[in-house]
N, CA, C and O of each residue as an XYZ file, in Angstrom:
236
protein
N      74.267    101.737     86.453
C      75.610    101.393     86.879
C      75.512    100.303     87.950
O      74.776    100.448     88.926
N      76.240     99.242     87.765
C      76.181     98.139     88.719
C      77.106     98.398     89.910
O      77.901     99.338     89.902
N      76.989     97.560     90.917
C      77.785     97.704     92.127
C      79.277     97.518     91.848
O      80.105     98.146     92.506
N      79.631     96.668     90.885
C      81.031     96.384     90.573
C      81.476     97.057     89.286
O      82.259     96.478     88.535
N      81.002     98.257     89.014
C      81.387     98.966     87.798
C      82.701     99.702     88.040
O      82.756    100.649     88.825
N      83.756     99.259     87.361
C      85.067     99.874     87.506
C      85.444    100.683     86.273
O      86.630    100.925     86.049
N      84.479    101.106     85.468
C      84.768    101.866     84.263
C      85.402    100.973     83.222
O      84.912     99.877     82.951
N      86.508    101.448     82.629
C      87.164    100.672     81.576
C      88.126     99.629     82.137
O      88.665     98.815     81.387
N      88.342     99.649     83.447
C      89.242     98.679     84.070
C      88.481     97.375     84.259
O      87.393     97.345     84.834
N      89.071     96.319     83.770
C      88.396     95.022     83.824
C      88.784     94.260     85.083
O      89.945     94.278     85.494
N      87.828     93.603     85.684
C      88.061     92.741     86.835
C      88.112     91.307     86.336
O      87.129     90.792     85.802
N      89.277     90.656     86.513
C      89.459     89.295     86.009
C      89.514     88.322     87.189
O      89.597     88.740     88.344
N      89.467     87.039     86.892
C      89.489     86.017     87.944
C      90.740     86.105     88.809
O      90.689     85.832     90.008
N      91.863     86.485     88.206
C      93.102     86.622     88.963
C      92.944     87.688     90.059
O      93.495     87.547     91.151
N      92.193     88.744     89.761
C      91.926     89.776     90.765
C      91.022     89.248     91.870
O      91.206     89.583     93.040
N      90.071     88.446     91.511
C      89.106     87.938     92.490
C      89.746     86.982     93.499
O      89.324     86.945     94.655
N      90.751     86.211     93.090
C      91.359     85.233     93.994
C      92.512     85.813     94.813
O      93.001     85.150     95.728
N      92.964     87.045     94.506
C      94.069     87.651     95.254
C      93.601     87.970     96.671
O      92.651     88.732     96.850
N      94.261     87.392     97.687
C      93.794     87.583     99.065
C      94.149     88.948     99.645
O      93.612     89.326    100.686
N      95.032     89.689     99.003
C      95.430     90.993     99.523
C      96.749     90.916    100.263
O      97.372     89.858    100.346
N      97.161     92.047    100.796
C      98.417     92.136    101.529
C      98.140     92.461    102.980
O      97.179     93.159    103.304
N      98.984     91.953    103.841
C      98.877     92.309    105.248
C      99.484     93.699    105.430
O     100.396     94.079    104.696
N      98.987     94.450    106.395
C      99.504     95.786    106.662
C     100.996     95.742    106.951
O     101.740     96.612    106.498
N     101.442     94.742    107.696
C     102.859     94.649    108.055
C     103.736     94.468    106.821
O     104.845     95.001    106.775
N     103.263     93.730    105.825
C     104.033     93.549    104.588
C     104.149     94.864    103.827
O     105.217     95.199    103.316
N     103.057     95.600    103.754
C     103.068     96.886    103.050
C     103.969     97.872    103.777
O     104.772     98.559    103.147
N     103.842     97.947    105.097
C     104.666     98.859    105.894
C     106.149     98.542    105.718
O     106.956     99.448    105.511
N     106.511     97.269    105.798
C     107.909     96.877    105.640
C     108.430     97.240    104.259
O     109.576     97.671    104.128
N     107.616     97.076    103.232
C     108.035     97.412    101.873
C     108.212     98.915    101.706
O     109.153     99.361    101.050
N     107.318     99.693    102.291
C     107.395    101.152    102.158
C     108.634    101.697    102.857
O     109.311    102.572    102.318
N     108.936    101.194    104.044
C     110.041    101.731    104.825
C     111.353    100.972    104.640
O     112.328    101.271    105.328
N     111.404    100.006    103.738
C     112.632     99.239    103.514
C     113.743    100.119    102.962
O     114.904     99.966    103.340
N     113.397    101.032    102.078
C     114.388    101.907    101.468
C     113.757    103.284    101.289
O     113.343    103.634    100.183
N     113.678    104.071    102.366
C     113.000    105.360    102.268
C     113.734    106.310    101.327
O     114.964    106.328    101.274
N     112.968    107.086    100.598
C     113.545    108.053     99.662
C     114.277    109.143    100.427
O     115.414    109.477    100.092
N     113.652    109.691    101.432
C     114.265    110.759    102.215
C     114.846    110.181    103.495
O     114.128    109.575    104.290
N     116.123    110.365    103.691
C     116.772    109.896    104.913
C     116.394    110.820    106.070
O     115.875    111.914    105.847
N     116.649    110.392    107.282
C     116.342    111.190    108.464
C     117.528    112.090    108.752
O     118.635    111.616    109.006
N     117.286    113.409    108.711
C     118.365    114.358    108.984
C     118.883    114.155    110.403
O     118.096    114.018    111.339
N     120.197    114.136    110.562
C     120.797    114.043    111.880
C     120.887    112.641    112.443
O     121.418    112.453    113.538
N     120.381    111.649    111.723
C     120.490    110.271    112.200
C     121.943    109.817    112.073
O     122.739    110.472    111.401
N     122.282    108.730    112.697
C     123.639    108.207    112.642
C     124.049    107.971    111.194
O     123.375    107.248    110.460
N     125.154    108.585    110.790
C     125.657    108.421    109.432
C     124.978    109.300    108.396
O     125.291    109.198    107.210
N     124.051    110.164    108.815
C     123.347    111.059    107.893
C     123.738    112.503    108.191
O     124.111    112.819    109.321
N     123.656    113.387    107.188
C     124.023    114.783    107.414
C     123.006    115.491    108.313
O     121.849    115.080    108.397
N     123.453    116.560    108.985
C     122.510    117.317    109.813
C     121.549    118.120    108.934
O     121.787    118.306    107.740
N     120.480    118.584    109.534
C     119.503    119.395    108.825
C     120.173    120.677    108.338
O     120.754    121.405    109.143
N     120.105    120.968    107.036
C     120.740    122.191    106.539
C     120.005    123.426    107.065
O     118.775    123.453    107.125
N     120.760    124.423    107.435
C     120.175    125.661    107.943
C     120.944    126.820    107.345
O     122.171    126.873    107.421
N     120.219    127.742    106.753
C     120.822    128.941    106.185
C     120.217    130.124    106.916
O     118.997    130.281    106.944
N     121.059    130.954    107.506
C     120.568    132.110    108.251
C     120.017    133.144    107.271
O     120.758    133.659    106.433
N     118.722    133.452    107.370
C     118.155    134.447    106.455
C     118.632    135.847    106.816
O     118.886    136.164    107.978
N     118.741    136.653    105.802
C     119.116    138.050    106.027
C     117.846    138.892    106.076
O     116.754    138.411    105.772
N     118.003    140.143    106.460
C     116.864    141.054    106.513
C     116.234    141.200    105.134
O     115.009    141.247    105.015
N     117.053    141.271    104.100
C     116.533    141.434    102.741
C     115.805    140.177    102.249
O     114.875    140.276    101.449
N     116.216    139.011    102.716
C     115.487    137.778    102.385
C     114.066    137.836    102.941
O     113.127    137.366    102.298
N     113.909    138.406    104.122
C     112.586    138.481    104.736
C     111.698    139.524    104.074
O     110.474    139.437    104.166
N     112.291    140.503    103.413
C     111.504    141.527    102.730
C     110.929    141.024    101.412
O     109.976    141.606    100.893
N     111.484    139.968    100.872
C     110.986    139.465     99.579
C     109.643    138.862     99.692
O     109.090    138.395     98.696
């Protein structure tokens, strides 16, 4: 097995010339539109809370 063995995935010239992404670009992309909103933030609903009963705790 060679040092650059990627299995069935082929490494092409386009991959070799790609300089990569800066951390700041990746971070901005990830947090641009988060899937889960922050509970209790401005304009967002509060954290849901349901008071458990004694029988819920016995389960």
